[in-house]
C-alpha positions in Angstrom: 0.0 0.0 0.0 2.9 2.4 0.7 4.2 2.0 -2.8 0.9 2.8 -4.3 0.7 6.5 -3.3 3.9 7.6 -5.1 2.7 5.8 -8.2 -0.7 7.5 -8.1 1.0 10.9 -7.5 3.3 10.3 -10.4 0.5 9.4 -12.8 -1.4 12.6 -11.8 1.7 14.7 -12.4 2.3 13.0 -15.7 -1.3 13.7 -16.8 -1.1 17.4 -15.8 2.2 17.8 -17.6 0.7 16.3 -20.7 -2.2 18.7 -20.6 -0.1 21.8 -19.7 3.5 21.2 -20.6 6.1 23.5 -18.9 7.3 26.4 -20.8 10.6 28.2 -21.0 10.4 31.7 -19.3 10.3 33.5 -22.6 7.5 31.3 -24.1 3.9 32.3 -23.9 2.5 29.1 -25.6 3.6 25.6 -26.5 5.8 25.4 -29.6 7.2 22.5 -31.6 10.9 22.8 -32.0 12.7 21.4 -35.0 15.2 18.7 -34.5 18.4 18.0 -36.3 20.3 14.7 -36.5 23.7 14.7 -34.8 26.5 12.7 -36.2 25.9 10.1 -33.5 22.4 9.6 -34.8 20.7 11.2 -31.7 18.3 14.1 -32.3 19.4 17.5 -31.2 16.6 20.0 -30.5 17.0 23.5 -31.9 15.7 25.5 -28.9 15.7 29.2 -29.3 17.3 31.2 -26.5 17.1 34.8 -25.5 19.9 37.1 -26.7 22.3 38.1 -23.9 21.4 41.2 -22.0 23.7 44.2 -22.4 25.8 44.6 -19.3 26.8 48.2 -19.8 30.5 47.5 -20.4 31.4 49.5 -23.4 
């Protein structure tokens, strides 16, 4: 019975994540990212990032 609670909680979390996937801080909605094949054959996700903020050093 003790092992059942973590399994139930994990299933509920998985269902919520499927319904509302987490977003990067700069995203406002879910986006599909293109993937590229690496030489190793594993996919690499092309995830956009924010440009660096100016630090005032000129």
